[in-house]
N, C-alpha and C positions, 0 to 999 in steps of 0.2 A: 813188780816190779812189771811195765808194762813194754807189752813184746815190739820190738822192734818188725817194721816190716818193711824190708828192703828191695828194690829194684831187681826185679829177675832177670838176668839176661840170656837171651838163647843163645848159645852158643851152638853156629851148623858146622857141620862134622867134614871134616879135611874132604872123603869125597862128595860131597855136597855142594861143597866152594869152588872144586875142581868142576864138576857138570856143570856148572852157572858159570864159570869163567869162560869155557869151552861156546858153552851156549850164546853167550853174548857176542865174544870171538868170531862165532862164525853168520850171526846177524849180521854184522859191520863188515863183515866179507861182503858177504850176500848182497848188502846194500851200496857198499862199495862200486861193485861188481856189476850189480841194473846203472848203476848211475854212468861207468862208464862205458855199457851199452847202449843208453842211452844218449852218452854223448859223441860215441863211435859215431851212431846212427845221421844224429843231427849234423854229425860232419858232413857227411858223403852228402845229405839231402843238400846241405851248403853249397861244397862243390859242386855237384849237379847241376844248382843254380846258376850259380856263378858260370860255369862254363857256356851254361844257355846265354846267360846275358853278354858277356863279351864275344860270345863266336865268331859273330855279325860285322863285327865292327873291324876294319884293319887299322883302324887308330893302334887297336891293345894286339896285334899279332906278336908284338915282341914283351904281352904282361904274360906270368902266369905267378899263381897264388897256390897257397898251400892250406888250409883249415885244420887249426886243432884247438877243442875244447870250443868251440864258435868263435875264436880269434882266427880272424883272415889275414894272414902276410902278402903282401902283392907285391912283385916282384919283376925286374926285365928295365925295359925303355920306352922310351916314347919323345917326340920330336918336342913338344909345346908342353909348357906346364900345364895348361887349361886340361889337357887330356889328364895329366897326373892326377890332378881334383876328382875330375873327372872317375876313374876307375875306383876313387875313394870313397865316393857318394855311390857311386851303382853294389858299392861291394858292400857299403850299408843298408841299402835299402832292402837287399835280400833279409827274411826271417829267417826268427833264431840267429842272426850274424850280431856276438856280443862286442867287440873291438876290432878295430881295423888298423894294421901295422905296415902302413904307406915304405916302401923303399923302392919305389919306383925311381928312375933316375933318367933326368931329360937331358935327351944329348941333342941341342939345339944346335942348330946354325950358330957361330960365333961371329958375332955384329960387336963393331967396336962400341963399347960405353956410352960414348958422346951421341952417339948415332942412334942407338939403343934409345937411351935417355930423349931425342927428338922424337922417337916415333911414338914410344907412349904417350906422350903429353901430348902428341897430335890428334892419337885415340880417342884418350879421353875428352879431348876438348871438341870433336869433332861428335860426342857424345851430351858436353854440354855442361862439361865437369871440370870447372879451372878451379884457380886458390889453391890446386894440390903442389906441397914440394917433391919432388924429385931425385935420389939420387939413386946412381947405378953403381955397381964395385962390379966385376968380370959377372956380369951378365944378370946379378943378384938388383932387382929396383926394390928401393926403401922407398916408402908412400909416405905423404906425412902431411899432416891440415884438417881441415873437417868435412865428415864426408854426410850426403843424405842420410837417412835410416835406411836403405838398402846398400850397406857397406860390400856385400856378398857382391853387388853389381859392377861398384869402380873393382875390387881384386880378378874378376869374373875377365872384366878388359886387359886388367895388366898383364893377367897367366894367360890369356890367348894371342897375348903380341910377340911372334915369332922373332926370338932368338933370348925373351927372358927365361933364366935358368931358376931363379926362387924368389920370393915377395918377402918383404920384413913391413906385414903392415904397422906402421904405426898413426894410425887415421882417430879420429873421434869420430861417431856417428849422431847426426841433430836429433834429437827426440822429439 
């Protein structure tokens, strides 16, 4: 009768398993701790850079920020929507910033919607941007129509108009 050769299983003793488990656990804790310390170091560096970036500009006196794991949170207020958008761009421009949450409020002077619509339309026409349809409700401007390839220019012009609290972009850019 031929001998059957079976796979021999090596069993690890209970103490060896415990030592292996403790070693793996400690390694994971050390890696996690290193990542947290690294993130905290970057967060402190980002906070310093943001302080430098916003310190000299009076438009951002009422804006404050926090950083956690590379995510910048902007809070406070500005008087013009364009400043809110600029604050987010500046924050995104800082090295090691992963994302930006922009909770800045626009405390613009209240301008009646009809007058605001006329002002925005006038500002766009001065820049040769005709044919856009505008709707204004409570200071939020909805822009519809086809715009040149530089859509951001149009939105920046609208955001820079005093009294604009928000923009709904419903435009299509020409390619």
